[in-house]
C-alpha positions in Angstrom: -1.9 -10.3 1.1 -2.4 -6.6 0.8 -2.9 -4.8 -2.5 -1.2 -1.6 -1.2 -2.3 1.9 -1.9 0.1 4.4 -3.4 1.2 5.8 0.0 1.0 2.8 2.3 2.9 3.5 5.5 5.3 0.7 4.7 6.3 2.8 1.7 7.0 5.9 3.9 10.5 6.2 2.3 8.8 7.0 -1.1 6.6 9.6 0.5 8.8 12.4 1.6 11.2 14.9 0.1 12.1 18.6 0.3 10.3 21.0 -2.0 12.3 23.5 -3.9 10.3 26.5 -5.2 10.3 27.6 -8.8 10.3 31.1 -10.1 10.0 31.3 -13.9 10.6 34.6 -15.7 9.2 33.1 -18.9 7.3 29.9 -19.8 9.3 27.4 -22.0 7.7 25.9 -25.0 5.3 23.0 -24.1 6.2 19.5 -25.0 4.8 18.4 -28.3 3.8 14.8 -29.1 5.8 13.2 -31.9 4.4 13.4 -35.3 4.7 9.8 -36.4 3.0 6.8 -34.8 4.9 4.1 -33.1 5.5 0.6 -34.4 4.6 -1.8 -31.7 6.2 -5.2 -31.2 4.3 -8.1 -32.7 2.3 -10.1 -30.2 1.0 -13.4 -31.5 -2.7 -13.9 -31.0 -3.4 -17.4 -29.7 -6.6 -19.4 -30.1 -7.4 -19.9 -26.4 -11.1 -19.7 -25.6 -12.5 -20.3 -22.1 -16.1 -21.2 -21.4 -18.0 -19.6 -18.5 -21.4 -21.3 -18.6 -22.9 -20.3 -22.0 -20.4 -17.5 -22.5 -17.2 -18.1 -24.5 -14.4 -15.7 -23.8 -11.2 -15.4 -26.0 -7.9 -15.1 -24.2 -5.5 -14.6 -27.2 -2.6 -13.6 -25.0 -2.7 -16.5 -22.5 0.9 -17.4 -23.5 2.1 -14.3 -21.5 1.3 -16.2 -18.3 4.4 -18.2 -19.0 6.7 -15.4 -17.7 9.9 -17.3 -18.3 9.3 -18.4 -21.9 11.6 -17.1 -24.5 8.6 -15.7 -26.4 7.5 -13.7 -23.5 11.0 -12.5 -22.6 11.6 -11.4 -26.2 8.4 -9.5 -26.4 9.1 -7.7 -23.1 12.5 -6.7 -24.2 11.1 -5.3 -27.5 8.5 -3.3 -25.5 11.2 -1.8 -23.3 13.3 -1.1 -26.4 10.3 0.9 -27.7 9.3 2.7 -24.5 12.6 3.6 -23.0 14.0 5.6 -26.0 10.6 7.3 -26.3 10.8 8.4 -22.6 14.5 9.2 -22.7 14.0 11.5 -25.7 11.6 13.8 -23.9 13.6 16.9 -23.0 11.8 17.5 -19.7 12.9 14.1 -18.4 16.4 15.3 -17.4 15.0 18.2 -15.5 12.4 16.0 -13.7 15.0 13.5 -12.7 17.2 16.3 -11.3 14.4 17.8 -9.3 13.3 14.4 -7.9 16.9 13.7 -6.8 17.2 17.2 -5.2 13.9 17.0 -3.4 14.4 13.5 -2.1 17.6 14.5 -0.3 16.5 15.2 3.2 16.7 13.3 6.5 13.5 11.4 7.5 12.4 9.0 10.2 9.8 6.3 10.8 7.8 5.8 14.0 10.1 4.4 16.8 9.5 1.1 18.6 10.4 0.6 22.2 11.3 -2.8 23.6 13.4 -3.8 26.6 14.1 -0.2 27.5 15.6 0.4 24.1 14.3 2.5 21.2 14.5 1.4 17.6 13.7 3.4 14.5 14.3 3.7 10.7 16.2 6.7 9.4 17.2 7.8 5.9 19.9 10.5 5.4 18.2 11.6 2.2 19.3 9.6 -0.8 20.1 6.3 0.8 18.4 3.7 -1.3 17.1 1.8 1.7 16.4 3.2 5.2 18.8 2.2 8.0 17.6 0.7 11.3 19.1 2.4 14.4 19.0 1.6 18.1 19.4 3.8 21.2 19.6 2.8 24.8 17.6 5.9 25.9 15.4 8.4 24.1 18.0 11.2 24.0 21.1 8.9 23.9 23.2 8.6 20.8 21.8 6.1 18.3 23.9 3.4 16.5 23.4 1.5 13.3 21.8 -1.9 14.0 21.1 -2.9 10.3 22.0 -1.2 7.1 20.3 -2.9 4.1 22.3 -0.7 1.6 25.4 -2.9 2.1 23.6 -6.1 1.2 23.5 -5.7 -2.6 25.3 -3.6 -5.2 22.0 -2.3 -6.7 20.3 -1.8 -3.3 17.4 -4.2 -4.3 17.7 -6.3 -1.1 15.3 -4.5 1.3 14.5 -4.7 5.0 10.9 -5.8 4.7 9.9 -6.1 8.3 11.4 -6.4 11.8 10.3 -7.3 15.4 12.3 -6.8 18.6 12.2 -9.4 21.3 10.5 -8.2 24.6 13.8 -8.0 26.4 15.3 -5.8 23.6 18.1 -8.3 23.0 17.2 -9.8 19.6 16.2 -8.3 16.3 14.1 -10.6 14.1 14.3 -9.1 10.6 13.0 -10.1 7.2 14.8 -9.4 3.9 13.2 -9.2 0.5 15.4 -9.7 -2.6 14.5 -8.0 -5.8 11.1 -6.9 -4.9 9.6 -10.3 -4.1 7.0 -10.8 -1.4 8.9 -13.9 -0.2 10.8 -13.0 2.9 13.8 -14.6 4.6 14.0 -14.1 8.3 17.2 -13.6 10.3 18.1 -13.0 14.0 20.6 -10.4 15.1 22.0 -9.9 18.6 21.3 -6.2 19.4 24.3 -6.0 21.8 26.9 -7.3 19.3 25.3 -6.5 16.0 26.1 -10.0 14.8 23.6 -12.4 13.2 22.9 -15.8 14.8 22.7 -18.9 12.8 18.9 -18.8 12.4 17.6 -18.4 8.8 13.9 -18.9 8.2 12.5 -19.2 4.6 9.3 -19.8 2.8 7.3 -17.0 4.4 5.4 -14.0 3.1 2.8 -11.7 4.7 3.6 -13.0 8.2 4.7 -11.2 11.3 6.7 -12.9 14.0 5.3 -12.8 17.5 7.7 -13.3 20.4 7.2 -15.3 23.6 7.6 -13.1 26.6 10.9 -14.6 27.7 12.4 -13.8 24.3 13.5 -17.4 23.8 11.3 -18.2 20.8 8.7 -16.8 18.5 5.8 -17.9 16.3 5.4 -17.3 12.6 3.5 -18.7 9.6 5.1 -20.4 6.6 4.1 -22.1 3.4 4.7 -25.8 2.7 7.5 -26.9 0.4 7.5 -27.8 -3.2 9.6 -30.7 -4.5 12.4 -28.3 -5.3 12.5 -26.9 -1.7 10.8 -23.6 -2.5 7.7 -22.3 -0.8 4.4 -23.4 -2.3 2.0 -20.4 -2.1 -0.8 -22.3 -3.8 -1.4 -23.9 -0.5 -2.2 -22.7 3.0 0.3 -21.6 5.6 0.8 -23.3 9.0 2.0 -21.8 12.3 5.3 -22.9 13.7 7.3 -22.1 16.8 11.0 -21.2 16.3 13.5 -21.4 19.2 16.4 -18.9 19.0 19.6 -20.5 17.9 18.1 -23.5 16.2 17.7 -24.6 12.6 14.4 -24.0 10.9 14.0 -27.7 10.3 13.6 -28.2 14.1 10.8 -25.7 14.4 7.7 -27.1 16.2 4.4 -27.4 14.3 1.7 -25.5 16.1 -1.4 -25.2 14.0 -2.9 -25.6 10.5 -6.4 -25.1 9.1 -7.7 -28.6 8.1 -11.4 -27.9 7.6 -11.4 -25.1 5.1 -9.4 -24.8 1.8 -8.5 -21.1 1.8 -8.2 -19.8 5.4 -4.7 -18.9 6.5 -3.7 -18.8 10.2 -1.3 -16.2 11.6 0.0 -16.0 15.2 -0.1 -13.2 17.8 1.0 -13.6 21.5 -0.8 -11.5 24.0 1.4 -9.0 25.8 1.1 -10.8 29.1 2.1 -14.1 27.4 -1.1 -15.8 28.5 -2.5 -16.7 25.1 -1.4 -17.4 21.5 -4.1 -15.9 19.3 -4.6 -17.4 15.8 -5.9 -14.9 13.4 -7.6 -16.5 10.4 -7.3 -14.5 7.2 -9.6 -15.2 4.2 -10.3 -11.9 2.6 -11.1 -8.3 3.6 -14.6 -8.4 5.0 -14.6 -11.1 7.7 -12.1 -13.1 9.7 -11.9 -15.6 12.5 -9.9 -15.7 15.7 -8.9 -18.8 17.7 -6.6 -19.1 20.7 -4.6 -21.5 22.7 -3.1 -21.1 26.2 0.6 -20.7 26.8 2.9 -22.4 27.4 2.0 -24.7 24.6 1.0 -28.3 25.3 1.5 -29.3 21.8 2.0 -32.8 20.4 2.5 -34.1 17.0 -0.9 -32.9 15.9 -0.3 -29.4 17.1 -1.9 -27.3 19.8 -5.4 -27.6 21.0 -7.3 -24.4 20.1 -10.5 -22.6 21.3 -12.6 -21.2 18.4 -13.3 -17.9 20.0 -14.7 -16.1 16.9 -15.7 -18.5 14.1 -18.9 -17.2 12.7 -17.3 -14.9 10.1 -19.9 -12.1 10.7 -17.4 -9.2 10.7 -13.8 -8.3 11.0 -12.2 -8.6 14.5 -8.9 -6.9 15.3 -7.3 -7.8 18.6 -5.3 -4.9 20.2 -4.9 -5.6 23.9 -5.8 -7.6 26.9 -6.2 -7.6 30.7 -5.7 -11.1 31.9 -8.6 -13.3 30.4 -10.3 -10.2 28.9 -9.4 -9.5 25.3 -10.0 -6.2 23.5 -11.1 -6.1 19.9 -12.4 -3.5 17.5 -15.0 -5.2 15.4 -17.3 -4.4 12.4 -19.9 -7.0 13.3 -23.2 -5.1 13.7 -21.2 -1.9 13.6 -19.8 -1.1 10.1 -17.9 1.9 11.3 -16.4 -0.1 14.2 -16.8 -0.4 17.9 -14.6 -1.7 20.7 -15.7 -4.8 22.6 -14.2 -6.7 25.6 -14.5 -10.5 25.4 -13.9 -12.6 28.5 -12.4 -15.9 27.5 -14.2 -17.5 30.5 -17.6 -16.2 29.2 -17.1 -15.8 25.5 -20.7 -15.9 24.3 -21.8 -12.8 22.4 -24.4 -12.1 25.0 -21.6 -11.6 27.5 -19.6 -9.2 25.3 -19.1 -5.8 26.8 -19.2 -2.9 24.4 -16.5 -0.6 25.6 -16.6 2.1 22.9 -19.8 2.1 20.8 -19.9 2.8 17.1 -19.5 6.5 16.3 -20.3 8.7 13.4 -16.7 8.4 12.2 -15.0 5.1 11.3 -12.3 3.5 13.4 -9.1 2.9 11.5 -6.8 1.7 14.2 -6.7 0.8 17.9 -4.1 0.3 20.6 -3.8 -0.3 24.3 -1.1 1.8 25.9 -0.6 2.9 29.5 -3.9 1.3 30.5 -5.8 3.4 27.9 -7.5 2.6 24.6 -6.3 4.9 21.8 -8.5 4.9 18.7 -7.7 6.5 15.4 -10.8 7.6 13.5 -11.3 9.0 10.0 -13.4 12.1 9.7 -14.0 12.8 6.0 -10.8 11.0 5.1 -8.5 12.7 7.6 -7.3 11.4 11.0 -8.5 12.1 14.5 -7.2 10.3 17.7 -9.2 9.8 20.9 -8.2 8.3 24.2 -10.6 6.2 26.3 -10.2 4.4 29.7 -11.0 0.7 29.9 -14.6 1.5 30.9 -15.1 3.4 27.6 -15.1 6.9 29.0 -13.5 9.5 26.7 -10.4 10.8 28.5 -8.7 13.0 25.9 -8.5 13.9 22.2 -5.0 14.2 20.7 -4.4 17.6 19.2 -3.0 17.3 15.6 -1.2 19.9 13.4 -3.9 19.8 10.7 -6.2 17.7 8.6 -3.7 14.9 7.8 -2.8 11.3 8.5 -1.5 9.9 11.7 0.0 6.5 12.3 1.5 4.7 15.3 0.5 4.7 19.0 2.1 1.3 19.4 3.3 0.4 22.9 2.6 -1.5 26.1 -0.2 -1.6 28.6 2.2 -0.8 31.5 3.9 2.1 29.7 2.3 5.5 28.9 5.0 6.3 26.4 4.3 5.9 22.7 4.9 7.6 19.3 2.9 8.7 16.3 3.6 10.3 13.0 1.8 13.1 11.2 1.8 14.0 7.5 -0.3 15.8 4.9 0.1 16.7 1.3 2.3 19.7 2.1 3.9 18.5 5.4 6.6 15.8 5.4 6.2 13.0 8.0 7.0 14.3 11.5 7.4 12.0 14.5 5.8 12.9 17.9 6.5 11.5 21.4 3.1 11.1 23.2 2.6 10.7 26.9 -0.7 9.1 27.4 -1.2 10.1 31.1 -0.6 13.8 30.5 -2.0 13.9 26.9 1.1 15.7 25.8 2.5 15.3 22.3 6.1 16.6 21.8 7.8 16.8 18.5 10.5 14.1 18.4 11.8 14.3 14.8 10.9 16.7 12.1 12.2 17.0 8.5 14.2 20.1 7.7 13.4 20.9 4.1 14.6 23.8 2.1 11.2 24.8 0.9 8.3 27.2 1.5 5.3 25.0 0.9 3.0 28.0 1.6 2.9 28.5 -2.2 0.5 25.6 -2.3 -2.8 24.8 -0.6 -5.0 21.7 -0.2 -8.7 22.0 -0.2 -11.3 19.3 0.3 -14.2 19.2 -2.0 -17.2 16.9 -2.4 -18.8 15.8 -5.7 -21.8 13.6 -6.6 -21.3 10.2 -8.2 -23.6 8.6 -10.8 -26.0 7.2 -8.2 -26.2 10.3 -6.1 -23.5 9.3 -3.6 -21.5 12.2 -2.1 -17.8 11.5 -2.4 -14.9 13.5 -1.0 -11.8 14.6 -2.8 -8.6 16.4 -1.8 -7.2 18.9 -4.4 -3.7 20.4 -3.9 -2.6 23.3 -6.1 -0.9 26.6 -6.2 -2.5 29.1 -3.9 -3.0 31.5 -6.7 -4.7 29.0 -9.0 -6.9 30.5 -11.7 -9.8 28.2 -12.4 -9.7 28.7 -16.2 -9.4 25.1 -17.2 -5.7 25.5 -18.3 -3.9 23.7 -15.4 -2.5 20.3 -16.0 -4.0 18.0 -13.4 -3.3 14.5 -12.2 -6.1 12.6 -10.6 -5.3 9.6 -8.3 -7.5 6.8 -7.0 -7.6 3.4 -5.5 -11.0 2.2 -4.2 -10.6 -1.2 -2.7 -9.6 -3.6 0.1 -10.6 -1.3 2.9 -7.6 1.0 2.1 -8.4 4.7 2.6 -6.6 7.4 0.7 -5.7 9.9 3.4 -3.3 12.9 3.0 0.3 11.9 2.5 3.5 13.7 1.7 5.1 12.7 -1.6 8.2 13.8 -3.4 6.9 13.1 -6.9 3.7 15.0 -6.1 5.6 18.0 -5.1 7.6 17.9 -8.3 4.3 17.8 -10.1 3.2 20.9 -8.2 6.4 22.6 -9.1 5.7 21.9 -12.7 2.6 24.0 -12.4 0.3 21.0 -11.9 -2.7 20.2 -9.7 -2.9 17.0 -7.8 -6.3 15.5 -6.9 -7.1 12.4 -4.8 -10.6 11.0 -4.9 -11.8 9.0 -1.9 -13.7 6.3 -3.8 -16.0 3.6 -2.5 -14.2 0.4 -1.8 -11.9 2.1 0.8 -12.6 2.5 4.5 -13.1 6.2 4.6 -16.6 5.8 6.0 -16.3 2.3 7.4 -17.3 -1.2 6.2 -20.4 0.0 4.3 -18.3 2.3 2.2 -16.0 -0.6 1.5 -18.7 -3.1 0.6 -20.3 -0.6 -1.7 -17.2 -0.9 -4.0 -17.0 -4.7 -4.1 -18.1 -7.6 -6.3 -21.4 -6.7 -8.1 -21.0 -3.1 -6.8 -17.4 -2.7 -8.1 -18.7 -0.4 -10.9 -19.5 2.2 -8.2 -15.7 2.7 -7.8 -15.3 3.4 -11.5 -18.4 5.7 -11.5 -17.0 7.6 -8.6 -13.7 8.2 -10.3 -15.3 9.2 -13.6 -17.5 11.6 -11.7 -14.3 13.0 -10.0 -12.8 13.7 -13.4 -16.0 15.4 -14.6 -16.0 17.5 -11.5 -12.5 18.8 -12.0 -13.4 19.8 -15.6 -16.8 21.2 -14.8 -15.3 23.3 -12.0 -12.5 24.5 -14.3 -9.6 23.2 -12.3 -8.6 21.7 -15.7 -9.9 20.5 -19.0 -10.0 17.0 -20.4 -7.1 17.9 -22.7 -5.0 18.5 -19.6 -6.3 15.8 -17.3 -4.3 12.6 -16.5 -5.2 9.7 -14.2 -2.9 7.5 -12.1 -3.5 4.3 -10.0 -1.4 1.5 -8.7 -2.3 -2.2 -8.1 -6.1 -2.2 -7.5 -5.8 1.4 -8.6 -4.2 0.1 -11.8 -7.4 -1.9 -12.4 -9.3 1.4 -11.8 -7.3 3.2 -14.5 -7.7 0.3 -17.0 -11.5 0.1 -16.4 -12.0 3.8 -16.8 -10.1 4.2 -20.1 -11.9 1.2 -21.6 -15.3 2.5 -20.4 -14.7 6.2 -21.4 -11.6 6.4 -23.7 -12.2 10.1 -24.3 -12.4 11.1 -20.7 -8.7 12.1 -20.1 -5.6 13.1 -22.0 -3.2 10.5 -20.5 -3.3 7.4 -18.3 -0.8 5.7 -16.0 -1.9 2.3 -14.8 0.8 0.8 -12.6 1.2 -2.8 -11.5 -2.5 -3.3 -12.2 -4.9 -6.2 -11.8 -6.2 -6.2 -15.4 -7.4 -9.7 -16.3 -10.3 -10.1 -13.9 -11.3 -13.5 -15.0 -8.0 -15.2 -14.2 -6.4 -13.0 -11.5 -7.1 -15.7 -8.9 -5.0 -18.4 -10.8 -1.7 -16.7 -9.9 -1.5 -17.8 -6.3 -3.6 -18.7 -3.3 -2.9 -15.2 -2.0 -4.4 -13.7 -5.2 -7.5 -15.9 -4.8 -8.2 -14.2 -1.4 -8.8 -11.0 -3.2 -12.2 -12.6 -4.1 -13.7 -11.0 -1.0 -13.6 -7.7 -3.0 -13.7 -9.0 -6.6 -15.6 -12.3 -6.6 -14.5 -15.2 -8.7 -15.2 -15.9 -12.4 -16.2 -19.5 -11.4 -19.3 -18.1 -9.8 -21.9 -17.1 -12.5 -23.1 -14.0 -10.7 -19.5 -12.8 -10.1 -18.5 -13.6 -13.6 -21.2 -11.3 -15.1 -19.8 -8.4 -13.0 -16.1 -9.2 -13.6 -16.6 -9.6 -17.4 -18.5 -6.4 -17.6 -15.5 -4.3 -16.4 -12.4 -6.5 -16.8 -10.0 -4.1 -18.6 -8.3 -6.8 -20.7 -11.6 -8.1 -21.9 -13.2 -4.8 -22.7 -10.5 -3.4 -25.1 -12.4 -2.7 -28.3 -10.8 -2.7 -31.8 -11.2 0.5 -33.7 -11.0 2.7 -30.6 -8.8 5.7 -30.0 -7.4 5.2 -26.5 -5.6 8.0 -24.6 -1.8 8.1 -24.4 -1.1 5.3 -21.9 2.1 4.3 -20.1 1.6 0.9 -18.4 4.3 0.1 -15.8 5.0 -3.2 -14.1 8.0 -5.2 -12.8 9.3 -8.6 -13.8 9.6 -9.7 -10.1 6.1 -8.7 -9.0 4.7 -11.8 -7.4 1.8 -10.0 -5.9 0.1 -8.7 -9.0 2.0 -10.8 -11.6 3.2 -8.8 -14.6 1.2 -10.8 -17.2 -1.8 -8.7 -16.3 0.1 -5.7 -17.8 1.4 -7.7 -20.7 -2.0 -8.9 -21.8 -3.6 -5.5 -21.4 -0.7 -3.7 -23.2 -0.8 -6.0 -26.1 -4.5 -5.7 -26.4 -4.5 -1.9 -26.3 -1.7 -1.7 -28.9 -3.5 -4.0 -31.3 -6.8 -2.1 -30.9 -5.4 1.5 -31.1 -6.5 3.4 -34.1 -4.9 6.8 -33.5 -1.4 8.0 -32.9 -1.7 8.2 -29.1 1.1 6.1 -27.7 0.5 2.9 -25.8 3.7 2.1 -24.0 4.8 -0.7 -21.6 7.6 -0.1 -19.2 8.9 -3.2 -17.4 11.3 -2.8 -14.5 13.8 -5.5 -13.7 14.9 -6.5 -10.2 11.7 -5.0 -8.8 8.4 -6.2 -7.4 5.1 -4.7 -6.5 6.7 -1.6 -5.0 7.6 -2.2 -1.3 11.4 -2.0 -0.8 12.1 -0.4 -4.1 15.4 1.5 -3.8 15.3 5.3 -4.1 17.3 5.3 -7.4 14.7 3.1 -9.0 11.8 5.2 -7.7 13.4 8.3 -9.2 13.8 6.6 -12.6 10.2 5.3 -12.5 8.7 8.7 -11.7 11.0 10.5 -14.1 9.5 8.4 -16.9 5.9 8.8 -15.8 6.1 12.5 -15.3 8.0 13.0 -18.6 5.3 11.0 -20.3 2.7 13.4 -18.9 4.7 16.5 -20.0 4.7 15.3 -23.6 1.0 14.2 -23.7 -0.5 17.0 -21.6 1.7 19.7 -23.1 3.1 20.7 -19.7 5.3 23.7 -19.4 8.3 22.5 -17.6 10.3 25.0 -15.5 13.7 26.0 -16.8 16.3 24.5 -14.3 18.4 27.6 -14.7 15.6 29.7 -13.2 15.0 27.3 -10.2 15.7 28.8 -6.8 15.6 27.2 -3.4 13.9 28.7 -0.4 17.4 29.2 1.1 18.5 31.3 -1.8 15.5 33.5 -2.0 12.7 33.6 -4.6 
């Protein structure tokens, strides 16, 4: 499981679009809130009460957890019948939708993958709802379409969720997600013919596939079956071996965890085919790593494994090998990360060799390419890349275009060729070809946008949180910003699961900048901006630090006159939706509008949705534990809604097919807020259909979603929206 940040690299499609500049001869009238209050759909209050030790906790909206009941469906339909006309009636919405559509329309690429001498990459021509997978036989050779997800469904809601190429470049293993679900169905395509084989693998989610070196089979993890044949994600996955051209029913069982109730095993074959590594996942602070030698000597009871790392004292990420020596970057005794070499013949910790010691900055990624170790670091929440030899000597530093975010450097130990991407808040994602031996980075693909982004600037500021902690924040705004408190400002945050918020290019953000807004991103504790200690400081009993950091960020923006509280809005998704819910229930008067999206909002029962959700307990804790309960109950947004309170205008967004953060979180919270609201500020719930947590959402659906959210802000922050008749592109002069 991953609770994904707003600009996760898997969501790269949502992150880029051309910027068209706006020149306004006069300012149109600001949006005004409607005079009359809204009549909210009735939500029956049940009598459910749960007991946590001596504390009794009411859960009046427990019935929402039955998502398919007629009562729930009718209430959701009534909420959409209230929210959508409200949003559609906002005059600015049409202009916002037009701008989003125009700005999204430019060619963009993802980081290429090289296997078997061939190159594979995702490309979008601009407004394609799903990106298309291409293959080329040489780097500069013409590319051809290998897989186009846009033809798989009329509404473009079947998405390419993942893909892995066989080592010989002959086969494409690809996973499809239907309607936003995390459940994936894997298929095999012959790269030469473009035709699918008979293989269809079901009942998997959150698993990669890892190929054997001869490309005849791969390993993957899947859930056991329910009586109806569907996957049972309330139980643990097991690892299986699938031979190409055979039915899934014939897959060989490899390994299952039998001595622990929550640990999930996932496979990874070393590049030389010597070992099958078994990565054990059970949260976001520690993990385990086992291995077995290849070829497998597996019987009915599965493979015999060696428990290489089984003390759960840190996080261990494998990234390369030289024969029996395995390279990991680890957080054990090094919260900012270090690289160690572990010899499987002498695996004791006393024999580990520290290759690259812990540095001032935190490691974010590691790869082993061309016989070199490439480490990506975060320095004050922006990327740096350094190249080391296998002895740990620093060889090179990769020159980057600016203080942005890089991703990539995947490749093979015997090839010095790799690729990486670069982006920042004002630079769309560009792809670079990197030669490790010469330390040369050449631009491979760059977006061509009809925009002059020099009208805007990004600055990094630092503010002090409640407990004195120094926290960074990126603020992007017009270069000629006057700090008089009048600028509408949107503050975004996440703060959890080791996910850092680093600079990213976003079409909706650029539309917001066009509208005269400022966009701020706070690097809260709970992320990995400064390593594992920064992460832990925003977890469990210390989770309140995340909310305090965000509240301090809001006060900083007001105190420094970037904006005023009457023109400040806040946005967060997933774990960030929890952030927004906690902040508005703790300080209802802090901001003028709130956008909690697909949020975790009932902190006492989040873990009941699936075994996957239960593994979030490494960050949250569990209400079954008395100490965890006290912290969870203190901030759980659903449980801290207070009757007789005036909450800010709030648009809660979720999706009916979200099986990662199930939508009943948003239903419960929305019903509670509507029942408690004492002023005319709107509390709206928008429920998308045929959508999930966000990954794979088609472009048309993203445009509709952000059109609604940004329109909501124009009305409730009184934003002056540019007149479309006065909009000029960079091509036409300004």
